Z-matrix of the N, CA and C atoms (Angstrom, degrees):
N
C 1 1.457
C 2 1.528 1 109.94
N 3 1.298 2 115.69 1 141.16
C 4 1.454 3 119.73 2 177.48
C 5 1.525 4 109.52 3 -76.64
N 6 1.319 5 116.53 4 137.56
C 7 1.461 6 122.00 5 177.14
C 8 1.523 7 108.34 6 -114.58
N 9 1.326 8 116.08 7 119.78
C 10 1.458 9 121.92 8 -179.42
C 11 1.522 10 109.90 9 -89.29
N 12 1.316 11 116.38 10 135.31
C 13 1.467 12 121.79 11 179.30
C 14 1.524 13 108.08 12 -105.33
N 15 1.322 14 115.84 13 120.31
C 16 1.460 15 122.16 14 -173.79
C 17 1.521 16 110.01 15 -118.41
N 18 1.334 17 116.61 16 131.21
C 19 1.462 18 122.04 17 171.82
C 20 1.519 19 107.97 18 -95.78
N 21 1.330 20 116.78 19 110.82
C 22 1.463 21 121.94 20 177.86
C 23 1.527 22 107.81 21 -88.46
N 24 1.330 23 116.10 22 106.43
C 25 1.464 24 121.25 23 -174.63
C 26 1.523 25 109.10 24 -98.03
N 27 1.328 26 116.30 25 102.68
C 28 1.461 27 121.28 26 -179.98
C 29 1.522 28 109.84 27 -75.06
N 30 1.323 29 115.70 28 132.59
C 31 1.465 30 122.06 29 174.76
C 32 1.523 31 110.44 30 -112.98
N 33 1.326 32 115.86 31 7.04
C 34 1.459 33 122.73 32 -179.76
C 35 1.524 34 106.60 33 -178.70
N 36 1.332 35 115.93 34 -176.90
C 37 1.457 36 121.58 35 167.56
C 38 1.521 37 107.74 36 -119.55
N 39 1.331 38 118.38 37 148.64
C 40 1.468 39 118.98 38 176.83
C 41 1.524 40 110.66 39 -60.64
N 42 1.339 41 116.53 40 159.68
C 43 1.458 42 120.33 41 174.29
C 44 1.531 43 109.27 42 -52.12
N 45 1.331 44 116.49 43 144.82
C 46 1.463 45 120.34 44 -174.12
C 47 1.528 46 113.42 45 -54.32
N 48 1.350 47 119.58 46 -44.72
C 49 1.472 48 118.05 47 179.44
C 50 1.528 49 112.90 48 -61.36
N 51 1.336 50 117.02 49 -29.64
C 52 1.465 51 120.81 50 176.54
C 53 1.527 52 109.97 51 -76.49
N 54 1.334 53 116.16 52 -46.36
C 55 1.466 54 120.52 53 -179.19
C 56 1.524 55 111.68 54 -62.51
N 57 1.339 56 116.79 55 -35.21
C 58 1.464 57 120.31 56 179.96
C 59 1.526 58 111.78 57 -61.06
N 60 1.324 59 116.40 58 -31.66
C 61 1.470 60 121.03 59 -177.71
C 62 1.525 61 111.86 60 -95.99
N 63 1.341 62 116.62 61 -42.82
C 64 1.466 63 120.71 62 -169.21
C 65 1.533 64 114.34 63 -109.69
N 66 1.325 65 117.75 64 -11.02
C 67 1.455 66 120.38 65 179.70
C 68 1.515 67 113.08 66 93.65
N 69 1.345 68 115.73 67 -176.88
C 70 1.460 69 120.77 68 179.74
C 71 1.530 70 109.64 69 -81.84
N 72 1.343 71 116.11 70 -178.36
C 73 1.465 72 118.86 71 -176.48
C 74 1.526 73 112.16 72 -62.75
N 75 1.326 74 116.45 73 -38.17
C 76 1.466 75 118.89 74 178.31
C 77 1.525 76 110.54 75 -57.85
N 78 1.327 77 116.32 76 -45.44
C 79 1.466 78 121.50 77 -179.17
C 80 1.520 79 111.38 78 -65.05
N 81 1.338 80 115.92 79 -43.85
C 82 1.466 81 120.47 80 -179.81
C 83 1.527 82 110.43 81 -63.72
N 84 1.334 83 116.32 82 -46.34
C 85 1.465 84 120.00 83 179.30
C 86 1.528 85 111.13 84 -62.64
N 87 1.338 86 116.15 85 -44.26
C 88 1.465 87 119.44 86 -178.19
C 89 1.537 88 110.22 87 -60.85
N 90 1.318 89 116.53 88 -44.41
C 91 1.465 90 120.31 89 -179.10
C 92 1.528 91 110.66 90 -59.94
N 93 1.328 92 116.06 91 -44.67
C 94 1.458 93 119.87 92 -177.83
C 95 1.528 94 111.51 93 -68.72
N 96 1.329 95 117.05 94 -42.97
C 97 1.458 96 120.42 95 -178.31
C 98 1.526 97 111.71 96 -68.73
N 99 1.325 98 117.44 97 -37.18
C 100 1.461 99 119.90 98 177.21
C 101 1.524 100 110.78 99 -66.62
N 102 1.326 101 116.55 100 -36.65
C 103 1.468 102 120.29 101 175.67
C 104 1.525 103 110.31 102 -62.31
N 105 1.345 104 116.05 103 -44.54
C 106 1.465 105 120.30 104 179.90
C 107 1.525 106 111.08 105 -63.74
N 108 1.337 107 116.70 106 -41.05
C 109 1.465 108 120.40 107 179.31
C 110 1.522 109 110.92 108 -63.95
N 111 1.332 110 116.76 109 -40.76
C 112 1.464 111 120.48 110 178.36
C 113 1.524 112 110.89 111 -64.97
N 114 1.335 113 116.10 112 -38.73
C 115 1.471 114 120.57 113 178.36
C 116 1.524 115 110.63 114 -63.24
N 117 1.334 116 116.54 115 -45.70
C 118 1.463 117 120.39 116 -179.84
C 119 1.529 118 111.43 117 -65.23
N 120 1.331 119 115.88 118 -39.64
C 121 1.462 120 119.81 119 178.61
C 122 1.526 121 110.76 120 -61.90
N 123 1.328 122 115.90 121 -44.03
C 124 1.468 123 120.60 122 178.97
C 125 1.522 124 111.09 123 -64.38
N 126 1.350 125 115.89 124 -31.81
C 127 1.465 126 120.45 125 -178.73
C 128 1.524 127 112.78 126 -81.90
N 129 1.345 128 116.87 127 -1.71
C 130 1.451 129 119.15 128 175.35
C 131 1.509 130 115.91 129 109.47
N 132 1.348 131 116.88 130 3.92
C 133 1.466 132 120.72 131 176.77
C 134 1.527 133 108.05 132 -117.77
N 135 1.338 134 117.62 133 86.20
C 136 1.467 135 120.29 134 -175.41
C 137 1.528 136 111.89 135 -60.41
N 138 1.306 137 116.46 136 128.41
C 139 1.469 138 120.51 137 176.97
C 140 1.514 139 109.94 138 -158.11
N 141 1.314 140 114.76 139 160.22
C 142 1.446 141 122.12 140 175.52
C 143 1.514 142 109.23 141 -134.11
N 144 1.327 143 116.56 142 176.75
C 145 1.458 144 119.75 143 -179.13
C 146 1.525 145 109.67 144 -145.72
N 147 1.320 146 115.55 145 139.46
C 148 1.463 147 123.05 146 172.29
C 149 1.521 148 107.11 147 -118.50
N 150 1.326 149 116.95 148 124.13
C 151 1.462 150 122.00 149 -179.12
C 152 1.521 151 108.93 150 -110.75
N 153 1.331 152 116.14 151 124.57
C 154 1.461 153 121.11 152 -179.86
C 155 1.527 154 109.58 153 -117.03
N 156 1.341 155 118.07 154 133.15
C 157 1.463 156 121.55 155 -173.49
C 158 1.527 157 113.90 156 -85.23
N 159 1.336 158 114.67 157 141.22
C 160 1.462 159 123.20 158 172.35
C 161 1.527 160 107.00 159 -136.78
N 162 1.328 161 116.87 160 166.70
C 163 1.464 162 120.38 161 -177.59
C 164 1.520 163 109.65 162 -143.87
N 165 1.335 164 115.90 163 108.79
C 166 1.463 165 120.93 164 -177.26
C 167 1.518 166 112.05 165 -65.66
N 168 1.328 167 117.55 166 -28.69
C 169 1.470 168 120.47 167 -174.84
C 170 1.522 169 112.44 168 -67.37
N 171 1.320 170 117.15 169 -24.60
C 172 1.469 171 120.24 170 178.95
C 173 1.529 172 110.80 171 -111.28
N 174 1.328 173 116.15 172 13.78
C 175 1.454 174 120.28 173 176.81
C 176 1.510 175 114.76 174 75.92
N 177 1.328 176 116.62 175 13.72
C 178 1.473 177 120.40 176 178.02
C 179 1.522 178 108.14 177 -87.70
N 180 1.332 179 115.70 178 93.77
C 181 1.456 180 123.42 179 -177.02
C 182 1.526 181 109.07 180 -126.28
N 183 1.323 182 118.15 181 152.26
C 184 1.466 183 120.38 182 -177.40
C 185 1.529 184 112.78 183 -59.02
N 186 1.315 185 115.31 184 141.56
C 187 1.464 186 122.85 185 174.40
C 188 1.529 187 107.88 186 -126.34
N 189 1.331 188 118.12 187 166.36
C 190 1.469 189 119.47 188 176.79
C 191 1.527 190 113.11 189 -55.71
N 192 1.338 191 116.89 190 -27.78
C 193 1.467 192 119.77 191 178.98
C 194 1.526 193 112.37 192 -65.16
N 195 1.339 194 116.58 193 -21.03
C 196 1.466 195 120.77 194 178.69
C 197 1.525 196 112.38 195 -80.09
N 198 1.318 197 117.15 196 -7.19
C 199 1.456 198 120.39 197 179.15
C 200 1.517 199 112.74 198 88.32
N 201 1.325 200 115.18 199 -172.71
C 202 1.465 201 121.22 200 -176.48
C 203 1.522 202 111.43 201 -81.15
N 204 1.321 203 115.68 202 138.87
C 205 1.458 204 122.77 203 170.86
C 206 1.522 205 108.87 204 -119.60
N 207 1.330 206 115.43 205 145.11
C 208 1.460 207 119.87 206 174.43
C 209 1.519 208 111.13 207 -81.50
N 210 1.346 209 116.27 208 -27.64
C 211 1.466 210 120.02 209 -175.37
C 212 1.519 211 110.93 210 -149.63
N 213 1.330 212 115.84 211 135.55
C 214 1.461 213 122.79 212 164.72
C 215 1.526 214 106.97 213 -100.96
N 216 1.328 215 116.90 214 123.93
C 217 1.462 216 122.37 215 -176.54
C 218 1.518 217 109.01 216 -117.62
N 219 1.336 218 116.24 217 112.35
C 220 1.468 219 122.60 218 -175.92
C 221 1.521 220 110.33 219 -97.38
N 222 1.325 221 116.61 220 127.45
C 223 1.461 222 121.14 221 -176.61
C 224 1.524 223 112.06 222 -82.00
N 225 1.325 224 114.22 223 176.39
C 226 1.450 225 121.08 224 171.16
C 227 1.522 226 111.07 225 -76.57
N 228 1.337 227 115.57 226 177.55
C 229 1.462 228 121.29 227 179.78
C 230 1.520 229 108.80 228 -163.95
N 231 1.332 230 115.82 229 151.00
C 232 1.464 231 118.57 230 172.95
C 233 1.524 232 111.23 231 -77.26
N 234 1.322 233 117.80 232 -12.54
C 235 1.468 234 121.60 233 177.53
C 236 1.522 235 110.32 234 -73.92
N 237 1.325 236 115.82 235 157.93
C 238 1.462 237 121.58 236 174.37
C 239 1.523 238 109.39 237 -93.16
N 240 1.321 239 116.08 238 140.77
C 241 1.465 240 120.28 239 -178.42
C 242 1.520 241 112.40 240 -66.27
N 243 1.343 242 116.84 241 -18.93
C 244 1.463 243 120.64 242 178.93
C 245 1.529 244 111.89 243 -96.72
N 246 1.340 245 117.16 244 5.41
C 247 1.465 246 120.46 245 -179.67
C 248 1.529 247 110.57 246 -66.96
N 249 1.325 248 115.35 247 143.72
C 250 1.467 249 121.63 248 -179.73
C 251 1.528 250 109.01 249 -86.38
N 252 1.333 251 115.67 250 70.88
C 253 1.457 252 122.28 251 -179.20
C 254 1.524 253 109.16 252 -119.96
N 255 1.327 254 118.05 253 137.66
C 256 1.471 255 120.10 254 -176.97
C 257 1.521 256 113.71 255 -54.64
N 258 1.333 257 117.55 256 -42.16
C 259 1.464 258 118.59 257 -175.92
C 260 1.527 259 111.69 258 -69.09
N 261 1.341 260 116.95 259 -30.00
C 262 1.466 261 119.70 260 178.06
C 263 1.526 262 110.07 261 -73.14
N 264 1.318 263 117.47 262 -41.68
C 265 1.473 264 120.06 263 174.89
C 266 1.531 265 110.45 264 -59.78
N 267 1.337 266 115.67 265 -42.36
C 268 1.469 267 119.88 266 -179.31
C 269 1.526 268 111.35 267 -65.85
N 270 1.331 269 116.68 268 -38.36
C 271 1.462 270 120.51 269 178.95
C 272 1.527 271 111.12 270 -65.22
N 273 1.329 272 116.73 271 -42.12
C 274 1.470 273 119.76 272 177.83
C 275 1.527 274 110.88 273 -61.03
N 276 1.324 275 116.35 274 -42.81
C 277 1.461 276 119.24 275 179.44
C 278 1.525 277 110.69 276 -66.41
N 279 1.338 278 116.44 277 -39.30
C 280 1.461 279 119.63 278 178.40
C 281 1.529 280 110.54 279 -61.93
N 282 1.327 281 117.27 280 -40.39
C 283 1.467 282 120.70 281 178.99
C 284 1.526 283 111.10 282 -62.64
N 285 1.322 284 116.03 283 -42.46
C 286 1.471 285 119.14 284 178.05
C 287 1.529 286 110.88 285 -64.66
N 288 1.328 287 115.98 286 -40.81
C 289 1.468 288 119.66 287 178.60
C 290 1.529 289 111.13 288 -68.38
N 291 1.338 290 115.90 289 -41.71
C 292 1.465 291 120.51 290 -177.70
C 293 1.516 292 111.80 291 -62.15
N 294 1.315 293 115.97 292 -26.20
C 295 1.461 294 120.64 293 177.74
C 296 1.526 295 110.78 294 -56.40
N 297 1.337 296 116.34 295 -31.36
C 298 1.467 297 121.40 296 -179.41
C 299 1.532 298 112.25 297 -104.06
N 300 1.332 299 116.01 298 -34.72
C 301 1.468 300 120.18 299 -176.71
C 302 1.533 301 111.34 300 -72.50
N 303 1.340 302 116.26 301 -33.89
C 304 1.467 303 121.62 302 -179.49
C 305 1.531 304 109.76 303 -121.61
N 306 1.319 305 118.81 304 65.90
C 307 1.468 306 120.93 305 -172.43
C 308 1.522 307 114.39 306 -67.24
N 309 1.337 308 118.08 307 -15.77
C 310 1.468 309 120.28 308 -178.30
C 311 1.524 310 112.71 309 -104.04
N 312 1.333 311 117.17 310 7.33
C 313 1.461 312 121.00 311 -178.65
C 314 1.520 313 110.65 312 -99.66
N 315 1.333 314 116.26 313 127.75
C 316 1.463 315 120.91 314 174.84
C 317 1.528 316 109.07 315 -74.90
N 318 1.328 317 116.41 316 156.62
C 319 1.464 318 121.89 317 -178.12
C 320 1.525 319 108.58 318 -132.10
N 321 1.333 320 116.23 319 129.75
C 322 1.462 321 121.38 320 175.47
C 323 1.515 322 109.06 321 -125.55
N 324 1.328 323 116.51 322 129.52
C 325 1.452 324 122.02 323 177.68
C 326 1.514 325 110.93 324 -116.31
N 327 1.326 326 116.35 325 134.12
C 328 1.459 327 121.91 326 -179.40
C 329 1.521 328 109.30 327 -115.72
N 330 1.321 329 117.53 328 123.72
C 331 1.465 330 125.28 329 177.08
C 332 1.533 331 110.23 330 56.78
N 333 1.332 332 118.76 331 -105.06
C 334 1.463 333 120.44 332 174.12
C 335 1.521 334 110.76 333 -55.00
N 336 1.327 335 116.85 334 -35.15
C 337 1.458 336 120.62 335 178.10
C 338 1.513 337 112.05 336 -59.16
N 339 1.330 338 116.81 337 -42.48
C 340 1.469 339 120.90 338 174.25
C 341 1.520 340 110.54 339 -62.50
N 342 1.321 341 116.01 340 -43.59
C 343 1.461 342 120.27 341 -174.75
C 344 1.525 343 112.05 342 -68.73
N 345 1.326 344 117.91 343 -39.74
C 346 1.465 345 119.30 344 -178.85
C 347 1.528 346 110.37 345 -72.30
N 348 1.336 347 117.69 346 -32.50
C 349 1.460 348 120.34 347 172.77
C 350 1.524 349 110.50 348 -64.29
N 351 1.326 350 116.20 349 -40.23
C 352 1.463 351 120.83 350 177.55
C 353 1.520 352 110.68 351 -57.77
N 354 1.326 353 115.94 352 -50.28
C 355 1.466 354 120.58 353 -178.48
C 356 1.534 355 111.55 354 -67.30
N 357 1.323 356 116.82 355 -36.56
C 358 1.468 357 120.17 356 -178.02
C 359 1.520 358 112.18 357 -64.54
N 360 1.336 359 116.28 358 -32.25
C 361 1.464 360 119.61 359 -174.20
C 362 1.526 361 113.47 360 -110.14
N 363 1.345 362 116.27 361 25.31
C 364 1.454 363 119.99 362 168.36
C 365 1.508 364 116.82 363 96.49
N 366 1.331 365 117.79 364 4.22
C 367 1.460 366 120.51 365 174.08
C 368 1.518 367 110.53 366 -86.56
N 369 1.330 368 116.07 367 -167.30
C 370 1.469 369 119.10 368 -177.24
C 371 1.522 370 110.59 369 -143.60
N 372 1.333 371 114.64 370 138.85
C 373 1.460 372 123.52 371 178.37
C 374 1.516 373 108.51 372 -121.29
N 375 1.336 374 117.44 373 143.80
C 376 1.463 375 121.39 374 179.75
C 377 1.526 376 109.39 375 -146.12
N 378 1.324 377 115.42 376 162.93
C 379 1.455 378 121.00 377 173.04
C 380 1.529 379 108.94 378 -68.91
N 381 1.334 380 116.58 379 135.52
C 382 1.465 381 119.92 380 -177.51
C 383 1.524 382 109.77 381 -75.57
N 384 1.324 383 115.58 382 130.46
C 385 1.470 384 119.88 383 -177.21
C 386 1.526 385 112.31 384 -65.86
N 387 1.336 386 117.58 385 -21.03
C 388 1.463 387 120.74 386 -179.92
C 389 1.526 388 112.98 387 -101.82
N 390 1.325 389 116.37 388 11.76
C 391 1.459 390 119.69 389 173.21
C 392 1.520 391 114.53 390 84.09
N 393 1.322 392 114.71 391 -148.80
C 394 1.461 393 122.26 392 -169.04
C 395 1.521 394 113.02 393 -79.12
N 396 1.333 395 114.21 394 150.92
C 397 1.465 396 122.76 395 166.96
C 398 1.525 397 105.83 396 -118.02
N 399 1.333 398 116.60 397 110.77
C 400 1.464 399 121.42 398 -170.65
C 401 1.524 400 110.36 399 -133.57
N 402 1.324 401 115.61 400 140.54
C 403 1.460 402 121.20 401 174.67
C 404 1.514 403 112.33 402 108.21
N 405 1.313 404 115.24 403 -164.54
C 406 1.462 405 121.03 404 177.70
C 407 1.520 406 108.69 405 -78.77
N 408 1.322 407 116.43 406 119.85
C 409 1.462 408 120.70 407 -177.63
C 410 1.525 409 109.84 408 -116.69
N 411 1.321 410 115.42 409 158.75
C 412 1.462 411 121.79 410 177.88
C 413 1.520 412 108.84 411 -111.79
N 414 1.320 413 115.66 412 117.62
C 415 1.462 414 122.36 413 -178.13
C 416 1.525 415 108.75 414 -101.22
N 417 1.320 416 116.13 415 124.13
C 418 1.460 417 121.09 416 177.48
C 419 1.522 418 109.11 417 -89.79
N 420 1.326 419 115.89 418 119.84
C 421 1.459 420 121.21 419 -178.67
C 422 1.526 421 111.05 420 -81.24
N 423 1.327 422 115.94 421 154.17
C 424 1.464 423 120.77 422 -178.86
C 425 1.535 424 111.08 423 -114.05
N 426 1.314 425 116.11 424 -173.77
C 427 1.469 426 120.46 425 -177.27
C 428 1.523 427 112.15 426 -64.07
N 429 1.333 428 117.80 427 -33.07
C 430 1.467 429 119.77 428 177.72
C 431 1.527 430 110.90 429 -65.40
N 432 1.338 431 117.08 430 -35.23
C 433 1.464 432 120.19 431 176.67
C 434 1.523 433 110.52 432 -64.02
N 435 1.312 434 116.59 433 -39.74
C 436 1.467 435 120.54 434 178.52
C 437 1.523 436 110.76 435 -61.52
N 438 1.330 437 116.83 436 -32.57
C 439 1.467 438 121.09 437 179.06
C 440 1.526 439 111.63 438 -76.61
N 441 1.346 440 117.45 439 -29.77
C 442 1.463 441 121.75 440 -178.19
C 443 1.531 442 111.28 441 -81.11
N 444 1.337 443 116.57 442 -47.00
C 445 1.468 444 120.74 443 -176.10
C 446 1.526 445 109.85 444 -86.28
N 447 1.313 446 115.77 445 73.23
C 448 1.462 447 120.68 446 -172.64
C 449 1.528 448 113.40 447 -82.93
N 450 1.332 449 117.71 448 -15.18
C 451 1.467 450 119.25 449 -177.59
C 452 1.527 451 112.19 450 -82.25
N 453 1.317 452 116.82 451 -9.88
C 454 1.459 453 120.78 452 175.57
C 455 1.520 454 107.95 453 -130.67
N 456 1.310 455 115.74 454 157.19
C 457 1.466 456 120.42 455 -177.90
C 458 1.528 457 109.20 456 -79.20
N 459 1.329 458 116.05 457 83.03
C 460 1.464 459 121.93 458 178.89
C 461 1.521 460 108.84 459 -99.89
N 462 1.334 461 115.25 460 133.68
C 463 1.459 462 120.48 461 178.99
C 464 1.521 463 109.49 462 -123.01
N 465 1.318 464 116.13 463 152.65
C 466 1.464 465 120.32 464 174.21
C 467 1.523 466 108.59 465 -57.53
N 468 1.335 467 115.68 466 133.28
C 469 1.455 468 120.68 467 -177.88
C 470 1.514 469 113.84 468 99.59
N 471 1.337 470 117.11 469 -14.28
C 472 1.462 471 119.89 470 175.26
C 473 1.526 472 109.57 471 -63.76
N 474 1.323 473 115.85 472 152.04
C 475 1.466 474 121.47 473 -176.97
C 476 1.527 475 109.82 474 -120.16
N 477 1.327 476 116.55 475 135.38
C 478 1.463 477 121.78 476 173.37
C 479 1.523 478 108.65 477 -120.78
N 480 1.323 479 115.87 478 145.85
C 481 1.458 480 121.69 479 178.79
C 482 1.526 481 109.74 480 -105.26
N 483 1.329 482 116.02 481 131.64
C 484 1.460 483 121.98 482 176.92
C 485 1.523 484 109.09 483 -141.34
N 486 1.333 485 115.42 484 164.35
C 487 1.459 486 120.89 485 176.61
C 488 1.526 487 109.66 486 -88.27
N 489 1.318 488 115.86 487 138.24
C 490 1.465 489 120.04 488 -175.20
C 491 1.519 490 110.98 489 -134.45
N 492 1.329 491 115.53 490 143.75
C 493 1.465 492 121.80 491 169.87
C 494 1.530 493 107.45 492 -157.37
N 495 1.329 494 115.92 493 96.76
C 496 1.470 495 119.81 494 -178.80
C 497 1.523 496 110.59 495 -154.71
N 498 1.335 497 114.21 496 150.51
C 499 1.462 498 121.93 497 176.95
C 500 1.524 499 111.18 498 -113.98
N 501 1.324 500 117.61 499 -29.23
C 502 1.469 501 121.99 500 175.31
C 503 1.526 502 109.07 501 -89.56
N 504 1.330 503 116.14 502 158.11
C 505 1.467 504 119.03 503 177.36
C 506 1.524 505 110.02 504 -153.54
N 507 1.323 506 115.59 505 164.85
C 508 1.461 507 122.11 506 -179.72
C 509 1.525 508 109.40 507 -80.20
N 510 1.328 509 115.47 508 127.25
C 511 1.470 510 120.00 509 177.20
C 512 1.526 511 111.68 510 -109.91
N 513 1.329 512 117.31 511 -14.31
C 514 1.466 513 120.49 512 172.87
C 515 1.524 514 109.15 513 -145.24
N 516 1.325 515 115.92 514 121.93
C 517 1.462 516 122.03 515 -179.30
C 518 1.532 517 109.29 516 -79.33
N 519 1.331 518 118.72 517 135.37
C 520 1.472 519 120.06 518 177.00
C 521 1.532 520 111.05 519 -58.96
N 522 1.317 521 116.00 520 151.44
C 523 1.466 522 120.67 521 -175.66
C 524 1.524 523 112.97 522 -58.72
N 525 1.316 524 117.57 523 -34.32
C 526 1.469 525 119.73 524 -176.05
C 527 1.525 526 113.12 525 -82.31
N 528 1.343 527 116.85 526 -0.41
C 529 1.461 528 121.75 527 -178.96
C 530 1.526 529 111.08 528 -113.44
N 531 1.337 530 115.52 529 159.48
C 532 1.461 531 121.30 530 171.32
C 533 1.524 532 108.25 531 -124.07
N 534 1.321 533 116.06 532 145.39
C 535 1.456 534 122.29 533 175.48
C 536 1.523 535 108.87 534 -79.38
N 537 1.331 536 116.68 535 137.63
C 538 1.466 537 120.73 536 -175.51
C 539 1.514 538 114.19 537 -110.10
N 540 1.337 539 117.86 538 -16.55
C 541 1.454 540 118.42 539 -176.24
C 542 1.511 541 112.46 540 -171.17
N 543 1.339 542 115.54 541 165.07
C 544 1.458 543 120.87 542 -173.39
C 545 1.522 544 110.96 543 -146.49
N 546 1.328 545 114.67 544 159.88
C 547 1.460 546 122.80 545 165.05
C 548 1.522 547 106.96 546 -123.30
N 549 1.338 548 117.67 547 165.65
C 550 1.468 549 118.68 548 176.35
C 551 1.530 550 112.70 549 -57.94
N 552 1.332 551 116.92 550 -28.00
C 553 1.465 552 121.01 551 -178.28
C 554 1.525 553 112.11 552 -79.62
N 555 1.335 554 116.62 553 -44.97
C 556 1.468 555 121.08 554 -175.97
C 557 1.525 556 109.80 555 -131.74
N 558 1.322 557 117.72 556 119.12
C 559 1.468 558 120.63 557 -176.08
C 560 1.522 559 114.76 558 -73.68
N 561 1.342 560 117.72 559 -13.18
C 562 1.471 561 120.48 560 178.01
C 563 1.529 562 107.91 561 -118.85
N 564 1.323 563 116.45 562 103.43
C 565 1.464 564 121.55 563 -178.02
C 566 1.521 565 113.32 564 -110.53
N 567 1.311 566 116.75 565 -23.46
C 568 1.465 567 122.03 566 177.50
C 569 1.516 568 108.32 567 -146.16
N 570 1.320 569 116.44 568 146.87
C 571 1.461 570 120.98 569 175.84
C 572 1.524 571 109.21 570 -138.74
N 573 1.314 572 115.08 571 153.58
C 574 1.463 573 121.41 572 170.97
C 575 1.515 574 108.12 573 -140.82
N 576 1.327 575 115.75 574 147.04
C 577 1.462 576 118.67 575 174.32
C 578 1.526 577 108.60 576 -72.11
N 579 1.295 578 115.53 577 155.13
C 580 1.465 579 119.77 578 -175.59
C 581 1.528 580 112.45 579 -65.18
N 582 1.342 581 116.54 580 -21.92
C 583 1.466 582 119.14 581 177.09
C 584 1.527 583 112.27 582 -91.21
N 585 1.341 584 116.86 583 -0.35
C 586 1.453 585 121.16 584 176.53
C 587 1.513 586 115.51 585 81.21
N 588 1.318 587 117.65 586 1.82
C 589 1.466 588 120.19 587 -175.33
C 590 1.529 589 113.01 588 -80.55
N 591 1.328 590 116.81 589 -32.15
C 592 1.459 591 122.11 590 179.51
C 593 1.526 592 109.28 591 -105.28
N 594 1.329 593 116.32 592 136.30
C 595 1.461 594 121.51 593 173.34
C 596 1.519 595 108.06 594 -137.90
N 597 1.312 596 116.82 595 135.32
C 598 1.462 597 121.16 596 -177.10
C 599 1.525 598 109.90 597 -138.25
N 600 1.315 599 115.30 598 148.48
C 601 1.454 600 120.75 599 175.27
C 602 1.522 601 109.88 600 -135.86
N 603 1.336 602 115.89 601 136.31
C 604 1.459 603 120.56 602 177.90
C 605 1.529 604 110.48 603 -71.19
N 606 1.307 605 116.51 604 -29.43
C 607 1.460 606 121.58 605 -179.56
C 608 1.526 607 110.99 606 -87.92
N 609 1.332 608 115.19 607 -178.93
C 610 1.466 609 121.43 608 -171.39
C 611 1.526 610 111.62 609 -117.43
N 612 1.330 611 118.48 610 93.98
C 613 1.467 612 119.04 611 176.00
C 614 1.526 613 113.09 612 -66.72
N 615 1.334 614 116.43 613 -17.13
C 616 1.470 615 119.91 614 -179.38
C 617 1.527 616 112.55 615 -86.18
N 618 1.329 617 118.29 616 -9.86
C 619 1.462 618 122.00 617 -178.98
C 620 1.527 619 110.64 618 -96.34
N 621 1.322 620 115.26 619 146.88
C 622 1.462 621 121.73 620 171.18
C 623 1.526 622 108.63 621 -101.67
N 624 1.324 623 115.86 622 168.14
C 625 1.467 624 119.30 623 177.93
C 626 1.526 625 110.77 624 -63.58
N 627 1.338 626 117.60 625 -30.84
C 628 1.466 627 120.23 626 177.56
C 629 1.527 628 111.02 627 -64.70
N 630 1.325 629 117.39 628 -39.67
C 631 1.461 630 120.66 629 177.09
C 632 1.527 631 110.84 630 -62.59
N 633 1.322 632 116.14 631 -45.55
C 634 1.466 633 120.28 632 -179.81
C 635 1.519 634 110.49 633 -63.12
N 636 1.333 635 117.54 634 -38.80
C 637 1.469 636 120.57 635 178.20
C 638 1.523 637 110.70 636 -59.67
N 639 1.336 638 117.00 637 -41.18
C 640 1.465 639 120.59 638 177.70
C 641 1.527 640 110.12 639 -62.18
N 642 1.337 641 117.16 640 -44.46
C 643 1.465 642 121.42 641 -178.94
C 644 1.522 643 111.62 642 -63.18
N 645 1.330 644 116.43 643 -40.06
C 646 1.463 645 120.15 644 179.82
C 647 1.526 646 110.03 645 -63.63
N 648 1.330 647 116.88 646 -42.03
C 649 1.464 648 120.50 647 -179.84
C 650 1.525 649 110.97 648 -64.97
N 651 1.341 650 116.46 649 -38.45
C 652 1.465 651 120.48 650 179.24
C 653 1.517 652 110.50 651 -66.36
N 654 1.344 653 116.67 652 -42.60
C 655 1.460 654 120.49 653 -178.78
C 656 1.518 655 111.30 654 -71.53
């Protein structure tokens, strides 16, 4: 069976009431990825997953000395990707460097992860003039999504439901990326690089509706 090695790069910690029940991002990601691996194994594609923790806020990011990873997984954060913070500047530079240093590693960004990838590669993120997008949202996929998601019969106009909690959004997609879907609130909900190596989502596939309910009550 193939074993995938994943670097879970934390850019924050979940809200305390969420972390108290569900754990930190590493724990949440590991639980979800192990579930997916078990599902694929049962379906006839044996695989496993190893998740290793990193933390962008303290500059703990993968280096060649850490060996090969199949995936870099960037978490969400309460910080803004355009914030003038040393660790965010360092993360953007690391992403640009990793593009060449780790040419065989896929990259997935979630929420802030999508936004910091956008800023790192020449796009633009801003605070949304209409405020937050929170809860279960319906994302309408476009023709580019149909071209990216080739393992399933995806068509332009198909709708997917995901959990969302964000105030910032992408206002300009980087040249090397394509937008894959939209909601009435935010026109850029998913992106992929044209070579298929980078995939990002504004929403949170790792969150359940129960987690979002806790966050709404806290806010």
